N, C-alpha and C positions, 0 to 999 in steps of 0.2 A: 176847277182843276181836279177836285176829288171825284166829281161825277165822271170826268174823262178817264181817270184811273180805274174806276169801277168797271168800265167796259174794255180795259186794256188787257192784253195777254201778258203772261209772266215774262216772256222774252222781251217785250217792249218796256215793261217797268224796269227790268234788270238793266237793259241798255241805257235807259234814262238815268238810273242811279250811277252807273259806271262812267258814263260820259259827261255827267254834269260837272260844272266847275266846282271847286272845293267849297266856295262860299255859299252855293245854293243847295248843297247836299243836305244840310240840316232841315231846310224847308221841305225837300222832297221826302226825307225820312218821315217827318211828321205827317205829310199828306198820305203816304203809303200806309202808315199806322192807322190814320183816320179812316181810310178806305176799307181796310180789313176784308178785302175780297180774297178768295183763294189764291188768285194770281199774284196779288200784291204781297201777301204774306210769304208765298213761296219765293218770290223775288228777294224779299228782305232776308229770308233764310240763307239764300245763296250769296247775297251781297255782304252780309255782316260776318266778319271773322273776329270773334271776341278776343282772340289771342294776338291779333295784329292791327286791327283798326285803331285809329287815334282815339284816345279816351274821351275827348269832348263829344265826338260823333256817337260813340256808344252810349254815353250818358244821355245825350239828346234823344236817342231812340228809347231808352229805358224810361225817361221822364215822360215822353209822349205816350208810352204804353200805360204807365202808372196813372196818368191823368185822363186817360180815355174814358168818356162818360159811360159808354155801353160796350165794354170789351167782349170779345168772343173767347170761347174755350181754345180756339186755334191760336190766338195771340198768346195766351198763357202757355200753351204747349210749345210754341216757338221759343219763348224766353227760357223755359225750363230746359229745353234741349241745348240752348246756348250756354247755360250755366253748368250743366251736368258734367261732372268729372273732368273739368278743365282747370289748368293753372291760370287764374285770372288775377289781374291787378286788384288789390284790396278794395279800392274805391268802386270798381266795376261790380265786384261781388256784392258789396254793401248796397249799392243802388239797385242791383238786380233783385236781391232778397226783399227789399222794401217794395219794389214794384210787384213782385210775386204776391206779397201780402195784400196789396191794393187790388190786384186783379181778382184774387180769390174772394175778397170781401164784396166786390162789385158783382161778380158772377152770382154769388149767393143772394145778394139784394135783388137781382133780376130773377130769382127763383130758379137759377141754373146750377145749383149745387148738385143737381142730378147728373151733371157731367162728371160722375163719380171719379173716374180714373184720373182725369187731369186735375181736378180740385184736390183730391186726396194726395196726388203726387206733389202738388204745390205745397200743401200743409206739411207733408213729410220732409220736403226739402228745407223748409223753415225750421222745423223741429230738429232735424238732423244737424243743421248748422248751429242751433242752440246747444244741443247736447255735446257737440264737438268743440265748442268755443272755449279756448283756453285763456283768451285775453278779454278783459272787461268790455272794450269797445265792440267786439263781435257779439257778445251777449246782449248789449244794449240794442244793436241793430236788429237782431233777431226778435227781441221783444217789441220793438217798434213795428216790425213786420206783422207780428201777431196782433198788435193793436189795429193795424190796417185791415186785417182779415176779419176780426170781430166774430170769431166762431165760439159758441158756448163751450165746446169741449176743451178749449185752451185756457179757460178761466182758472182751473186749479194750478196750472203751470205759472200763470201770471201772479197768482196769490203767493205761491211759494217764493218766487223771486222778489216780490214786493216786501215780504216780511223778513226774509233772511239775507237778502243781497246787500252788497255795499251801496253807498249813496247813489251813484250813477245808475246802478241796476234797479234799485228800489224806485227811483224817479221814473225810469223808463217803463217799468211794470205798472206803476200807478197811472202814468199818462195813458198807457194802453187801456187800462180798466175804465178810465174816464170816458172812453169812446163807446163803451157798451150801452145799449138802451136800458132804461130802468127795469124793464121786465127781467133782465138777466142779473141784476144786482140783488142777489139772494141774501138770506140771513147769514149764510156762511161768509160771503164777501164782506158784509157789514161787521161781522165779528172781527175779521182781520183788520179792517179799517179802524175799529175801536182800539185794538191792541197797538196799532201803529201810532194813532193820534195821541193816545194816553201813555205811550212808551212803556207798555207792560213787560216786554221782553228785553228791549235794549233801547238805547237812545237813537233818535232819528233827527235828521236835519229838518229845519223849520219848513222848507219847501215840501218835503215828504209829508210832514204832519198836516200841512195846509191841504195838500192834495187828498189825503185820507179824509179830512173833515169835509171837503167839498163833495166827495162821493157820498158821504153820509147825509149831507144837507140837501143834495140835489136829487135824491132818490127816495121819496116818501119817508122823510126822517121821522123817527120815533120821538115823542116828547122828551123822553129821558136823554136821548142823544143830544138834542138841542140844549137841554139844561146843563149836561156835563160839558159840552163844548163852551158854553157861556161861562161856566165856573172856571174852566181851564184858562180863559183869556186873562184872568187876573194875574197869572204867573208868566204871561208871555210878553214879548217885546211890543211896544206901542203900535208899530205898523201892522204886525201880524194880528194883534187883538182887534184893531180897527177894521181890518179886512174881514175878519170873521163876524164881527158885529154887523157890519154892512150886509154881509151875506145872509145872516139870519133875518135882518130887517127886510131884505128883498124877498126872501121866502115867505115872510109874514104877509107882505103886500100881495 
């Protein structure tokens, strides 16, 4: 079916989407996203109205885009155009921002960060949402999107939110940092993780401390970090201490 769509004209794909029974539209949307031909993306652009379409259908499209294994710059461009400057349902905006982060990350993994305009526009959309977020859930969603993108230049922003944010924000920022490769876990990142784990500036929830410890242990840990984490387990709950001990044992093996 996807091979057939690849040779179809925009007019034909658009008619297919508009005339299809409601129950088959999600399948057709996924197929059109997988095709990623100029014609199918143009048809999707005309077909999808983010202010009117049923939310499940829009979410299906955004999930299909986010999970696309080899997305194109044109697919990212389409989503950004649909999100830009519109009054959207909160759940659609949230899914859209997370999808943008996923597409940016995958394009860069394919060495296509050189599609400068669309990649930069994607990152600016996420960061603008983060700067303008007044409610904690919106901050969390933007941080998750940054975790999907995994761009080195966003690490300082993630560190700031990890150390200074409320629990949900700290958790989201640490979760995003855990997705970065070891090469990008610098001494500065480790310094912040130490302060969080050892609660140098304020108290942190145990899940946040565990995440900080994992980042330290999973990325070429220094002997002193391992020793200090082991010493700290004597003052922690049994389950948390056991988890960290097993983590250290696994690293030793």
